[in-house]
N, C-alpha and C positions, 0 to 999 in steps of 0.2 A: 206692466199689466198685459195679460194675454186676452186677446179679443178673437171671437170667431170672425170669419171672413165677411159674412153678410153684415154683421153689426158694425165692423170697422168701415166698410164701404158706405153704409147708410149714414154714418156719423160724419164721414170725412169728405165725400165727394161734393156735397153742396158748398162746402167751404172753399175748396180749391179747384173746382172744376174737374176735368178728367185727369186726375192726378195719376191714376194707374192707366197709362195710355197703351200698354201692350207692346207687342213685338216691334212695331215699326220704329219706335223712338230709339231703341237700342242701336240699330244699324245706322239710322240717319244721323244720330249724334256722333257716333264714331267716325262716320264718313265726313261729317262737317268738320270735326276736329282735324282730320287728315286732309282737308281740302279736296274731298272726292265726291262732293254732292252732285256734280253735273254728270249724272249717270244714265242719261237717256239711251245712249248707244253703247253702254258699258258691257264688256264681257266679265261677268261676275267671278269667273274663275281667275281673273287677273286683278281683282280688287286688292288694293294695298301695294301694288307694284311700285317700287321706288321709295316706299315709306318705311319708317322704322318705329316700332313700338317698344317702349321700355316698360316692362311689367314688374312691379314690385310685389313680391309674394314670398311664401315660405317662412312663416313666423317661427315655427319650431318643429323638431323632428321626433318629439316624444309622444306624438299623437297622430294616428294615421288619418284622422279627419283633417288636421292642419296640413299634413303632407298632401292630401287629396285635393285641396283647394287649387294647388298649382297646376297639376296635369289637367284638372277640369277647365280652368280658365285658358290654359294654353290651347286646349281643344276648341273652346269657343272662338278664340281669336284666329286660329288656323282655319276654322270652318268659315268664319265670316270674311276674313281678309287673307286668303290663302297665299297671296304673293307678297305680303308684308314681311319684313324682317323683324323678328322678335328677339329682344335681349331680356333675359330674366335676371333681375336684381334680387337675388335671394337674401332675405333679411337676416336669417341665421345661417351660420356655417353648417353645411350639410354633412350628415354622417354618411359613411361610405355606401350603405345600401340605397340611400336617397339619391346620391350622385349617380349610381348605376341605373336606378329607375329612370331618372330624367334623361340621361344620355341614351339609354336603350330606346326610349319611346319618343324622344324629341332631339334627335342627333343634330339637327340644324339650328337649334336654339342655343345661343351662347349664354352661359351662366356666369355672372359676376358677383363679387362680394365687396363690401365696404360700408363703413359706419358713417353716421352723421353726428357731429357733436352738438352740445346744447346751444351753440352759437350758429347752428345750421351750416357749419363748415364741413366740407368733404375733402378728405386727404387722398382717397384712393384714386389713382390715375385712371384705372379702367372704368370707374364710375363717372369720373369727369369726362372721359372720352365718350362714354355712352350718352351723357348729357348733350354733348355737342352733336352726336350723330342722330339722336332720336327726335321724332316729330311730336310725340305725345307720350305722357307717362300715365299708366293705369295702375291704380292700387287694387290689389286682388282681394278675394273674399277673406273674411276673418271676423273675429268677435267684436271688433271696433275698428276705428281708423288707426290701426297699429303703427302704420308708417307715416304718422303726421309730420314728424321731423323730416323724413325723407321727402315728402311732398313739398314742405315749406322750403327746403333747400333747392329743389327743382324749380319752384316758382321764382325764388330770389336769384338764382344763378342764370336761368334760361328765359324766364318769362313765357315759356311755351305752355300749351294747354295740358290739362290733366283731367282724369275722371276717376271715380270710385265705383267699384263693381262688386256687388254682392256682399255688403258688410252689415253688421248690426250697429246701429247708432242709438245707444241707450240714454246718452246724455250729451249735451252740447255746451262746452265751456266757451269762454270768450275767444281764445286763440283758435279753437276748432271752428267756431262760427266764421271767423274772419277768413279761414282757409276755404271752408265749404262755399262761401259766397263767391269764390273765384273759380269754382269747378265748372268744367264744361258739361259734366253729367254726374249725377249721384244716384246710384242704384242700390238701395237697401235690399237686404235679402228677405225681409219680412215687412208686412204692412204696419206692424207696431212701430217700427223705426220711422215710417212716413209720418206717423202721428207726432213723434218726438220732433222731427224736423219742422213740421207744420207749426207746432207750438213755439218753435224758436224762430219763426219768420222765414223759413227756408222752404220754398215750394216753386212749382213751375213745371213746364213741359220737359225740362231736363232732369226732373226728379221722378223716379219711377221704381216700382217693385220689380226686381229681377231676382230669381231664385239663386241661392248659393251655387257657386260654380261646381261644387262637388256633384251636382246633378248632371253634369256634363263630362264626368270622368269616365272615359271609355277604355281605359287600359286594364289588362288582366294578366295574370300569370297562371294560365291553365295547367301548364306542365307541373309546376310546383304544387298546385292545389290538388291535382289528380293523384300525385304521389302521396300527399298527406292523407287525403280522404281514403285511398286504398289501404294504406298501412293501418288505419284506425277503423276500418269497417263502416265508414260513413257513406251510405248509399244515397244517390241523387234523389232529392225530393223527400227523403225519409228521416231527416234530422233537422233539429232546430238549433240556432245559435243564440247564446245568451251572453250579455256583456254587463259586468258590474260597474258601479261608480259610487264614490263617496260624494257627500253633499258639496264639499269644497275640495278641489284638487290640491293635495299637499305638496305643492311645488318645492317647498323648502327641503323636502326629504330626498329629492333626486335631481335638483338643479343647483346652480350656484347663486340663486336668488337670495337676497338678504332680507329676511322678514324680522319684524319686531317680535319680542316675546309675547306682547299682547295679541298680535295677529295670529301667531302660532297657537296660542291658547284658545282663541275663538274658533279657529279652524278645527283643531283637534276635538274640542268639546262638542261642536256641532256634529262632526262626523261620527263620533262615538254615540251620540244621542240617537241618531237616526239610522245607522247602518244596518242594524238587525231588523228594525221595523220595515225599512224599505225592501231589503232583499228577501225577507220572508214572503213578501207578496210575489216576487218573481219565482221563488222556489215553489210556491203553490202551483203556478202554471207549469213548471218543470215536472213536478210530480204527476200532475194531471196528464201531461203529454206522454210520459213513459207508461203509466198504468192504462191509459185508454188506447194507445197506439202500439205499444211495444217497441217504439223506435228510439233512437239515440239523441243525445244532446251534446253539442260542442260548446264549452265555456271558453270564451276568447276575449282578448283585450282590445280596447281602442287606444288606451294610453299605457305607457310602460309600467306604471305603478300597479295597475290592475292585475298583473300577473301574481302579485304578492297577496292579493285579497280574495282571489278566486276560491281557494279552499275554505277559508274561514267563513265566507259569506254565502257561497253558493253550492259547495260540494259537501263539506264535512257535516252540516246539519241535516242532509237528506236522509230519508229512510233507507235502511240497508237494501231493500229490494230495488231501489232506484239507482243507487250509486254505480252498479256495474254498467249502466247505460251511458255513463258520462265520460266524455273525452275532454282533455285540456289542450290548449294551444298557447305557446309563448308569444312574445311580441313579434309582430310581422309587419310587412309593408302593405299598402292599400291595394296594390295590384293582385297579390295573392288573396287578400281578404275578399276582394271583388269576385274572384273566381270561386272561392269557397261559398260565399253568400249566394252566388248565382246557382249553385247546386243545392242549397239548403231549401227546406220547406218554408221556413219563416225565420226572422231575426227579431229577438226581443232585447231591447237595449236601454240602459239608463243613460248612455251617451247619445249625443244627437246625430253624429255623422255616420255611424255604422248603419243605421236604418236608411239613410240617404243612399249610401253605396249599394245596399241591398235593393232598394226600390229602383235605382238606376239600372240594375241588372234583372229587373222583373220579378223580384222576390218579395212577398208580403213582409212587412216589418212594423213593429210597434216601437214607439218612443215613450219610455216611462219617464216622464219629465219631473225632475225635482225643482222646487221653487227657486233654489239658488242658481239655477243654470240659465240665467239671463232671459231676455225676451225672444231669443232666437227660435224657440219652439213655436212661435206664431206662424212660421213658414209652413208647418204641417197643416194648420187650419187654412192658410191661404191657398194651399194646393189641394184642398178637399179631403184631407186625411183626418177629419174630425173624429172618426171612429177608431183610429189607430194611434192616437196620442192619448196617453193616460196621465192626468195630473195626479202624481203619486199620493198626495195627501188626501185626495178625494175619491180614491178607488180602492177596492179590495182585491186581494189575490184571486179570489173566486171570479171576479169580473174579468180579470185579465185572462184567466184560464178559460172561461166561457167564450170569450172572443176568439181565442186561439182555436178552440174546437169548432167554433162557428166557421172560421176560415177554412179549417180542415174539411168541413162538410160541404163547403161551397167554394172550393178552391178555384174553379174556373172563373167564377164571378170576381174573386179577389184579383186574379191575374188581369182580367179585363179592366178593372178599376185602375191598376197600376199603368197599364198600357195607355189608357185615356189621359192620365195625369202626366205621364212622360211625354206624350204628344203635345199637351198643353205647354209644358216647359220648353220643348223644342220649338214650338211656334213662337214663344216669347223671344227666343234667341234668333230665329231664322225667317219668320214670316215677312219681315220687312224687305227681304230680297224681292218678293213678289210685288210689294207695294211700290218699291223704287222702280 
């Protein structure tokens, strides 16, 4: 269920007290877990000195949003605890461009790999060595507690503290509840997850809304973006980016995931039923943009499979007078995407994280939310973007187009809105330094 921010707070605060406690909790809880709470005379530039954090992140590389979680949270940790040693336990084996991205931007972060079996056994020597060396384990942002087995292995082998940072928790089973009750902190990335936790008896000062770590991803590839934009005549501030998405991601088509025939049938039938209806609404905004401004459109992916649906859903059905204004981009890395979005006028996306990358870089962005795309969309309401999230079943293409042109006509106000929200997010992460 998606709730607006005011409605959620009104319903929830009386039941659990100040559950959304703001910025101070994040730092104090991390410091407490690292035995660094006696900070009266602390030089904050040296926080974390002598301590090691094991960060579990990097769920998959077929989605620039999932890739972006990791550099975002690394930036958070390096900002808060600049002297701490960080070891990244990447959950999936990185493709070469992701390896290069991480090494280029975080050369001092050691990256390790290794699986946990169903019995919570770890065979990787480098993971076991990291267990011995690390003082705390942090589970990074994601669509759920993806690394539940990894955390369970950590607890069973080390008994050391752990926390969960910026995840969606849409349901809580028995084993997950047992794990969450042991956590030093739980930071859902949207208030809807707080409601789920509350309904499962999990609350307290260590449970707080903290935005998805992608909001803190500050890496870019300006050189590559500049080359692409120049080659395609995309002028700064004069083009929009649009991102397609099917109702269900058809992972069975491009991963080795084993799906049942029944699940494949459900996914394919649902996607086929809604793909034209959904994308016709986005095309209406695209047509309006070209005809009213004479400016270009970049159709780009957040996930690898979207390269194959761009033409069918967003380009081929366009009127002939609009098509010459459209440019396509293949799959890319989030640093280049960030640089391109930074130069765009606006980003309109059926995917959740491309708008976050755009907003982080000061560019207006719409999230066209499909009902199958979990409760993570609540974070847009939580951060005051009520007018820029569109529940696709309840909106017309004309309404999306009208809002786009409204932003075009009041661009300075839109930029100020983003600036204020980004400052709120930064305060959630950093204001506790002043408090301490």
